N, CA, C and O atoms as a GROMACS GRO file, in nm:
protein
  336
    1UNK      N    1   0.085  -0.117   0.000
    1UNK     CA    2   0.000   0.000   0.000
    1UNK      C    3   0.089   0.123   0.000
    1UNK      O    4   0.186   0.130   0.075
    2UNK      N    5   0.056   0.219  -0.083
    2UNK     CA    6   0.145   0.335  -0.100
    2UNK      C    7   0.139   0.435   0.015
    2UNK      O    8   0.031   0.477   0.058
    3UNK      N    9   0.256   0.471   0.063
    3UNK     CA   10   0.269   0.580   0.160
    3UNK      C   11   0.332   0.696   0.083
    3UNK      O   12   0.439   0.683   0.025
    4UNK      N   13   0.264   0.809   0.084
    4UNK     CA   14   0.310   0.927   0.011
    4UNK      C   15   0.349   1.037   0.109
    4UNK      O   16   0.298   1.044   0.221
    5UNK      N   17   0.440   1.124   0.063
    5UNK     CA   18   0.480   1.241   0.140
    5UNK      C   19   0.411   1.363   0.080
    5UNK      O   20   0.402   1.378  -0.041
    6UNK      N   21   0.362   1.450   0.168
    6UNK     CA   22   0.293   1.571   0.125
    6UNK      C   23   0.343   1.690   0.204
    6UNK      O   24   0.401   1.676   0.312
    7UNK      N   25   0.320   1.809   0.148
    7UNK     CA   26   0.334   1.933   0.223
    7UNK      C   27   0.200   2.004   0.211
    7UNK      O   28   0.140   2.008   0.103
    8UNK      N   29   0.152   2.058   0.320
    8UNK     CA   30   0.024   2.127   0.323
    8UNK      C   31   0.045   2.270   0.276
    8UNK      O   32   0.128   2.343   0.331
    9UNK      N   33  -0.030   2.312   0.175
    9UNK     CA   34  -0.019   2.449   0.124
    9UNK      C   35  -0.082   2.549   0.219
    9UNK      O   36  -0.051   2.668   0.213
   10UNK      N   37  -0.171   2.503   0.306
   10UNK     CA   38  -0.239   2.593   0.400
   10UNK      C   39  -0.153   2.626   0.522
   10UNK      O   40  -0.145   2.742   0.562
   11UNK      N   41  -0.089   2.523   0.582
   11UNK     CA   42  -0.014   2.548   0.706
   11UNK      C   43   0.135   2.518   0.695
   11UNK      O   44   0.211   2.552   0.785
   12UNK      N   45   0.178   2.455   0.584
   12UNK     CA   46   0.320   2.430   0.563
   12UNK      C   47   0.374   2.302   0.626
   12UNK      O   48   0.494   2.276   0.617
   13UNK      N   49   0.288   2.222   0.690
   13UNK     CA   50   0.334   2.099   0.755
   13UNK      C   51   0.370   1.993   0.650
   13UNK      O   52   0.297   1.974   0.553
   14UNK      N   53   0.482   1.925   0.671
   14UNK     CA   54   0.521   1.810   0.590
   14UNK      C   55   0.481   1.684   0.665
   14UNK      O   56   0.500   1.676   0.786
   15UNK      N   57   0.425   1.585   0.593
   15UNK     CA   58   0.382   1.462   0.657
   15UNK      C   59   0.376   1.348   0.557
   15UNK      O   60   0.376   1.370   0.436
   16UNK      N   61   0.371   1.226   0.610
   16UNK     CA   62   0.353   1.105   0.530
   16UNK      C   63   0.217   1.047   0.564
   16UNK      O   64   0.172   1.056   0.678
   17UNK      N   65   0.152   0.986   0.465
   17UNK     CA   66   0.024   0.922   0.492
   17UNK      C   67   0.001   0.806   0.396
   17UNK      O   68   0.049   0.807   0.283
   18UNK      N   69  -0.073   0.708   0.442
   18UNK     CA   70  -0.112   0.594   0.362
   18UNK      C   71  -0.234   0.636   0.281
   18UNK      O   72  -0.330   0.688   0.337
   19UNK      N   73  -0.232   0.613   0.149
   19UNK     CA   74  -0.343   0.650   0.062
   19UNK      C   75  -0.401   0.524   0.000
   19UNK      O   76  -0.332   0.454  -0.074
   20UNK      N   77  -0.525   0.496   0.029
   20UNK     CA   78  -0.592   0.377  -0.022
   20UNK      C   79  -0.691   0.416  -0.132
   20UNK      O   80  -0.775   0.504  -0.113
   21UNK      N   81  -0.680   0.350  -0.247
   21UNK     CA   82  -0.775   0.371  -0.356
   21UNK      C   83  -0.793   0.516  -0.394
   21UNK      O   84  -0.696   0.586  -0.425
   22UNK      N   85  -0.917   0.562  -0.391
   22UNK     CA   86  -0.948   0.699  -0.431
   22UNK      C   87  -0.959   0.793  -0.311
   22UNK      O   88  -1.015   0.902  -0.324
   23UNK      N   89  -0.905   0.753  -0.195
   23UNK     CA   90  -0.906   0.840  -0.076
   23UNK      C   91  -0.836   0.972  -0.106
   23UNK      O   92  -0.737   0.975  -0.179
   24UNK      N   93  -0.888   1.079  -0.049
   24UNK     CA   94  -0.824   1.210  -0.060
   24UNK      C   95  -0.755   1.239   0.073
   24UNK      O   96  -0.822   1.250   0.176
   25UNK      N   97  -0.621   1.252   0.072
   25UNK     CA   98  -0.551   1.278   0.198
   25UNK      C   99  -0.580   1.417   0.252
   25UNK      O  100  -0.610   1.510   0.177
   26UNK      N  101  -0.571   1.429   0.384
   26UNK     CA  102  -0.591   1.557   0.453
   26UNK      C  103  -0.473   1.582   0.545
   26UNK      O  104  -0.414   1.488   0.597
   27UNK      N  105  -0.440   1.708   0.565
   27UNK     CA  106  -0.333   1.747   0.656
   27UNK      C  107  -0.373   1.710   0.799
   27UNK      O  108  -0.482   1.745   0.843
   28UNK      N  109  -0.285   1.640   0.872
   28UNK     CA  110  -0.319   1.604   1.010
   28UNK      C  111  -0.319   1.723   1.105
   28UNK      O  112  -0.376   1.715   1.214
   29UNK      N  113  -0.256   1.833   1.065
   29UNK     CA  114  -0.249   1.950   1.153
   29UNK      C  115  -0.370   2.042   1.138
   29UNK      O  116  -0.425   2.090   1.238
   30UNK      N  117  -0.414   2.066   1.012
   30UNK     CA  118  -0.521   2.163   0.991
   30UNK      C  119  -0.640   2.107   0.913
   30UNK      O  120  -0.737   2.179   0.889
   31UNK      N  121  -0.634   1.980   0.873
   31UNK     CA  122  -0.742   1.911   0.803
   31UNK      C  123  -0.765   1.962   0.660
   31UNK      O  124  -0.868   1.932   0.600
   32UNK      N  125  -0.672   2.039   0.606
   32UNK     CA  126  -0.684   2.092   0.470
   32UNK      C  127  -0.657   1.982   0.368
   32UNK      O  128  -0.578   1.891   0.392
   33UNK      N  129  -0.724   1.991   0.253
   33UNK     CA  130  -0.699   1.901   0.141
   33UNK      C  131  -0.612   1.968   0.035
   33UNK      O  132  -0.585   1.909  -0.070
   34UNK      N  133  -0.568   2.091   0.060
   34UNK     CA  134  -0.484   2.166  -0.035
   34UNK      C  135  -0.338   2.125  -0.013
   34UNK      O  136  -0.262   2.191   0.058
   35UNK      N  137  -0.300   2.013  -0.076
   35UNK     CA  138  -0.169   1.951  -0.053
   35UNK      C  139  -0.088   1.943  -0.181
   35UNK      O  140  -0.143   1.943  -0.291
   36UNK      N  141   0.043   1.938  -0.166
   36UNK     CA  142   0.135   1.912  -0.277
   36UNK      C  143   0.209   1.784  -0.245
   36UNK      O  144   0.271   1.773  -0.139
   37UNK      N  145   0.204   1.687  -0.336
   37UNK     CA  146   0.275   1.561  -0.313
   37UNK      C  147   0.423   1.583  -0.340
   37UNK      O  148   0.460   1.643  -0.441
   38UNK      N  149   0.507   1.535  -0.250
   38UNK     CA  150   0.651   1.552  -0.261
   38UNK      C  151   0.714   1.430  -0.326
   38UNK      O  152   0.661   1.320  -0.319
   39UNK      N  153   0.828   1.451  -0.390
   39UNK     CA  154   0.906   1.341  -0.445
   39UNK      C  155   0.980   1.278  -0.330
   39UNK      O  156   1.062   1.343  -0.264
   40UNK      N  157   0.953   1.152  -0.305
   40UNK     CA  158   1.015   1.081  -0.193
   40UNK      C  159   1.152   1.030  -0.232
   40UNK      O  160   1.174   0.986  -0.345
   41UNK      N  161   1.246   1.036  -0.138
   41UNK     CA  162   1.375   0.974  -0.157
   41UNK      C  163   1.361   0.829  -0.115
   41UNK      O  164   1.293   0.799  -0.017
   42UNK      N  165   1.425   0.740  -0.186
   42UNK     CA  166   1.412   0.599  -0.152
   42UNK      C  167   1.548   0.538  -0.126
   42UNK      O  168   1.651   0.597  -0.159
   43UNK      N  169   1.548   0.424  -0.068
   43UNK     CA  170   1.672   0.354  -0.038
   43UNK      C  171   1.675   0.220  -0.110
   43UNK      O  172   1.573   0.174  -0.162
   44UNK      N  173   1.791   0.160  -0.113
   44UNK     CA  174   1.804   0.028  -0.174
   44UNK      C  175   1.908  -0.053  -0.101
   44UNK      O  176   1.991   0.001  -0.027
   45UNK      N  177   1.903  -0.182  -0.122
   45UNK     CA  178   2.003  -0.274  -0.069
   45UNK      C  179   2.054  -0.352  -0.187
   45UNK      O  180   1.975  -0.410  -0.262
   46UNK      N  181   2.185  -0.356  -0.205
   46UNK     CA  182   2.248  -0.429  -0.314
   46UNK      C  183   2.345  -0.530  -0.256
   46UNK      O  184   2.430  -0.496  -0.173
   47UNK      N  185   2.333  -0.655  -0.300
   47UNK     CA  186   2.425  -0.759  -0.252
   47UNK      C  187   2.505  -0.810  -0.371
   47UNK      O  188   2.451  -0.830  -0.480
   48UNK      N  189   2.634  -0.830  -0.349
   48UNK     CA  190   2.720  -0.882  -0.454
   48UNK      C  191   2.828  -0.970  -0.389
   48UNK      O  192   2.849  -0.966  -0.268
   49UNK      N  193   2.894  -1.047  -0.473
   49UNK     CA  194   3.003  -1.132  -0.425
   49UNK      C  195   3.133  -1.057  -0.444
   49UNK      O  196   3.167  -1.016  -0.555
   50UNK      N  197   3.206  -1.040  -0.335
   50UNK     CA  198   3.332  -0.967  -0.339
   50UNK      C  199   3.450  -1.061  -0.348
   50UNK      O  200   3.435  -1.180  -0.374
   51UNK      N  201   3.569  -1.006  -0.326
   51UNK     CA  202   3.691  -1.088  -0.330
   51UNK      C  203   3.683  -1.203  -0.231
   51UNK      O  204   3.637  -1.186  -0.118
   52UNK      N  205   3.727  -1.318  -0.271
   52UNK     CA  206   3.725  -1.434  -0.184
   52UNK      C  207   3.588  -1.495  -0.166
   52UNK      O  208   3.569  -1.580  -0.079
   53UNK      N  209   3.490  -1.454  -0.247
   53UNK     CA  210   3.356  -1.509  -0.240
   53UNK      C  211   3.270  -1.456  -0.126
   53UNK      O  212   3.163  -1.509  -0.100
   54UNK      N  213   3.317  -1.350  -0.058
   54UNK     CA  214   3.240  -1.294   0.052
   54UNK      C  215   3.125  -1.209  -0.003
   54UNK      O  216   3.141  -1.138  -0.102
   55UNK      N  217   3.011  -1.217   0.064
   55UNK     CA  218   2.895  -1.137   0.027
   55UNK      C  219   2.917  -0.994   0.078
   55UNK      O  220   2.948  -0.973   0.195
   56UNK      N  221   2.900  -0.897  -0.012
   56UNK     CA  222   2.912  -0.756   0.025
   56UNK      C  223   2.774  -0.692   0.012
   56UNK      O  224   2.704  -0.714  -0.087
   57UNK      N  225   2.735  -0.614   0.112
   57UNK     CA  226   2.606  -0.548   0.111
   57UNK      C  227   2.629  -0.398   0.108
   57UNK      O  228   2.705  -0.344   0.189
   58UNK      N  229   2.562  -0.330   0.016
   58UNK     CA  230   2.568  -0.185   0.004
   58UNK      C  231   2.427  -0.131   0.026
   58UNK      O  232   2.332  -0.181  -0.035
   59UNK      N  233   2.411  -0.031   0.112
   59UNK     CA  234   2.280   0.028   0.135
   59UNK      C  235   2.283   0.177   0.107
   59UNK      O  236   2.387   0.242   0.119
   60UNK      N  237   2.170   0.228   0.069
   60UNK     CA  238   2.154   0.371   0.047
   60UNK      C  239   2.014   0.405   0.092
   60UNK      O  240   1.920   0.331   0.062
   61UNK      N  241   1.997   0.515   0.162
   61UNK     CA  242   1.864   0.555   0.208
   61UNK      C  243   1.847   0.704   0.193
   61UNK      O  244   1.943   0.780   0.199
   62UNK      N  245   1.721   0.744   0.173
   62UNK     CA  246   1.688   0.885   0.162
   62UNK      C  247   1.686   0.950   0.299
   62UNK      O  248   1.712   0.885   0.400
   63UNK      N  249   1.654   1.080   0.302
   63UNK     CA  250   1.657   1.152   0.429
   63UNK      C  251   1.523   1.152   0.501
   63UNK      O  252   1.515   1.203   0.613
   64UNK      N  253   1.419   1.097   0.441
   64UNK     CA  254   1.292   1.095   0.512
   64UNK      C  255   1.290   0.979   0.610
   64UNK      O  256   1.361   0.880   0.593
   65UNK      N  257   1.209   0.993   0.712
   65UNK     CA  258   1.205   0.887   0.812
   65UNK      C  259   1.131   0.766   0.758
   65UNK      O  260   1.043   0.778   0.673
   66UNK      N  261   1.167   0.650   0.809
   66UNK     CA  262   1.100   0.528   0.766
   66UNK      C  263   0.986   0.496   0.861
   66UNK      O  264   0.970   0.562   0.964
   67UNK      N  265   0.909   0.396   0.828
   67UNK     CA  266   0.795   0.360   0.911
   67UNK      C  267   0.838   0.294   1.042
   67UNK      O  268   0.760   0.289   1.137
   68UNK      N  269   0.963   0.243   1.047
   68UNK     CA  270   1.007   0.171   1.165
   68UNK      C  271   1.058   0.257   1.279
   68UNK      O  272   1.075   0.206   1.390
   69UNK      N  273   1.083   0.386   1.255
   69UNK     CA  274   1.134   0.471   1.361
   69UNK      C  275   1.105   0.617   1.331
   69UNK      O  276   1.045   0.648   1.228
   70UNK      N  277   1.146   0.706   1.418
   70UNK     CA  278   1.122   0.848   1.397
   70UNK      C  279   1.249   0.922   1.354
   70UNK      O  280   1.250   1.045   1.349
   71UNK      N  281   1.354   0.848   1.324
   71UNK     CA  282   1.481   0.909   1.284
   71UNK      C  283   1.470   0.972   1.147
   71UNK      O  284   1.394   0.925   1.063
   72UNK      N  285   1.545   1.078   1.123
   72UNK     CA  286   1.551   1.140   0.991
   72UNK      C  287   1.668   1.085   0.910
   72UNK      O  288   1.687   1.125   0.796
   73UNK      N  289   1.745   0.994   0.968
   73UNK     CA  290   1.860   0.936   0.901
   73UNK      C  291   1.852   0.785   0.916
   73UNK      O  292   1.878   0.732   1.024
   74UNK      N  293   1.817   0.714   0.808
   74UNK     CA  294   1.794   0.570   0.819
   74UNK      C  295   1.921   0.492   0.853
   74UNK      O  296   1.912   0.375   0.890
   75UNK      N  297   2.039   0.552   0.841
   75UNK     CA  298   2.160   0.481   0.881
   75UNK      C  299   2.164   0.463   1.033
   75UNK      O  300   2.239   0.379   1.083
   76UNK      N  301   2.085   0.541   1.107
   76UNK     CA  302   2.083   0.526   1.252
   76UNK      C  303   1.968   0.437   1.299
   76UNK      O  304   1.954   0.411   1.418
   77UNK      N  305   1.886   0.391   1.205
   77UNK     CA  306   1.770   0.308   1.239
   77UNK      C  307   1.814   0.163   1.260
   77UNK      O  308   1.882   0.106   1.176
   78UNK      N  309   1.776   0.106   1.371
   78UNK     CA  310   1.815  -0.033   1.400
   78UNK      C  311   1.750  -0.130   1.302
   78UNK      O  312   1.802  -0.240   1.282
   79UNK      N  313   1.637  -0.091   1.242
   79UNK     CA  314   1.573  -0.179   1.144
   79UNK      C  315   1.659  -0.195   1.020
   79UNK      O  316   1.681  -0.308   0.975
   80UNK      N  317   1.709  -0.084   0.965
   80UNK     CA  318   1.790  -0.093   0.844
   80UNK      C  319   1.930  -0.145   0.873
   80UNK      O  320   1.997  -0.197   0.784
   81UNK      N  321   1.976  -0.131   0.998
   81UNK     CA  322   2.111  -0.178   1.032
   81UNK      C  323   2.119  -0.330   1.031
   81UNK      O  324   2.228  -0.386   1.021
   82UNK      N  325   2.004  -0.397   1.042
   82UNK     CA  326   2.007  -0.542   1.043
   82UNK      C  327   1.980  -0.604   0.907
   82UNK      O  328   1.976  -0.726   0.895
   83UNK      N  329   1.960  -0.522   0.804
   83UNK     CA  330   1.936  -0.574   0.669
   83UNK      C  331   2.064  -0.638   0.619
   83UNK      O  332   2.173  -0.583   0.638
   84UNK      N  333   2.052  -0.754   0.556
   84UNK     CA  334   2.171  -0.816   0.499
   84UNK      C  335   2.187  -0.947   0.558
   84UNK      O  336   2.281  -1.019   0.525
   0.00000   0.00000   0.00000
């Protein structure tokens, strides 16, 4: 299910919300529907075989917080630290 990032044009609050089907999202701060959808930064995990046959894991994450914590930096999130 898609989670989108928005900024409210009425009060300026940035937030994430789950959008189901034809639901119209509303700002949690002021209940306005005058929103702009933001381009979300995403992360990835890449696994490859390195020298000596060892598995190497490379991760990259955006600056928005993930659903697993309130951190703004996913490298500090214990959820992403255990991937691999």
